[in-house]
N, C-alpha and C positions, 0 to 999 in steps of 0.2 A: 728139249724135250722130243722125243719121236711121237706119232700117233700111238704107236705099240705101247710106249711107256705109259702115255696118258691112259689106255683103255686097262691097262696092268691096274691102275690105283684104283680106279671106279668101283670095283667091289668092295675097297676096304671103306669109302667114304659115303655110298649110298646107303640109304637105312628108310625106313618108315616114316620118319620126319620130312624125308626129301622126296618121298613118291607122290606122285598125283592121286593115286588109288592106296592111300596107306592101309586100307582093310586086306587088300591082297595082295601086299608085299609080303615077302618071305624071304629069308637068308638064303634059300637054295637059288632064288631067282632075285640078285641084288638089283638089278637094273630093271626091275619091272617099275613102270610108272616114270621112269627118270628121263624121256627122248629130251622134254623140251630145256629140261635144266642142263641136263648133259651137253646139249647143244650148245646153250649159251656159254657155257665153261668153256667147252672147246674152242669155240670163238674167240675167246678171250686171249688164249694162247695160239690159235693157230691162223686167224682172221677169216676171212671169206663171206659167206652169207648162209642163209638157213632155206630149207626146201621142207614143206609141209603136205603129207598126204593125209586123205581123209580115211577112216578107219569104218565109216558108215557100211552097213553090209558085212562086216567080216566077225569073227568070233570076237573082235576087240573093240566092237562097236562102243562100248561104254567110255573108252576113253577119249573119243571124239577124233584125237588126231594122232600120227605121229610125225616127229621132225629130225631131221639129220642135218649135217653139214656139209656146206659145197667148198672147198679150199680155195685160195687164189688162183690155183694152177688147173681149175676146173675139177679135179678129183672129190667125187661124192664120198664121203666118209660118213657111216652110220653106225655110231658106236654103242648105242644100245638095242640093234637089231636081234640078238640073242634072246633078249626078252621074251620075244615071241616063239622060241623053239622051232618045230620043225615048221609050222605053219608061216613063218615069217614069208618064203618063197611066194606062197600063195596070196600072201598078205599086200604087199607092196612090188613085188616081182622082182626080177634082176634088175641091176642097176644101169643095165646097157642105155636104157630108155627111160629115164627117172617117170614116175606117173605122178609125182609132186608138182608142187608149184612153189616161186618162191614166197618167204614171207619175211618182213623186216623185223627185226631185234625188237625194236621199241611195240611192234605188234604182239611179241612173247612177253614183256616185261610191262604191257599193260595190265595184266592181272595180278591182281596183288597177292595171291598165294603162289602165284609162278614165281614173282619176283623175290618173295619170302625164301621160299624152298631153294631157288638159285644163290641167293645171298648165303644161306646156309652152308649150300653144297662147296661153294667157294671157298670159303673159310674153312670148310673141313679138308678141301684140297692144299690149300696154303698151309696149314698146319700138317698134314699130312708130308709134305714136303719138306718141310722143317726138321719135323723129327726122322726124317730118313736119309737127310742130307748128311 
């Protein structure tokens, strides 16, 4: 599976139940509130590590943080950046110099709600792959 194929599946499996902020999630913005769980899922398939950027002081500060992946070859890949619309560029800048800091997988999974949402998203992803293969 390529990162592009992975990204194309996400709008089909993300929902209010898997969003960090379910009250703000909409079908028009299916990736809203999914950065942590999508980063975990992407790590299952592509390996690598995680980066976290603070959202404090941005229009999205209620979410607290934004997460994305760094693949084993060093390429940064943010599967949920489009959730922020045009504000994304001012939010976390360009990816030439990452404003984020490394974070460990265990730190993300330490939160019971994140773990539950990740497990549901992973099950939906695997089910989607079975249905479409």
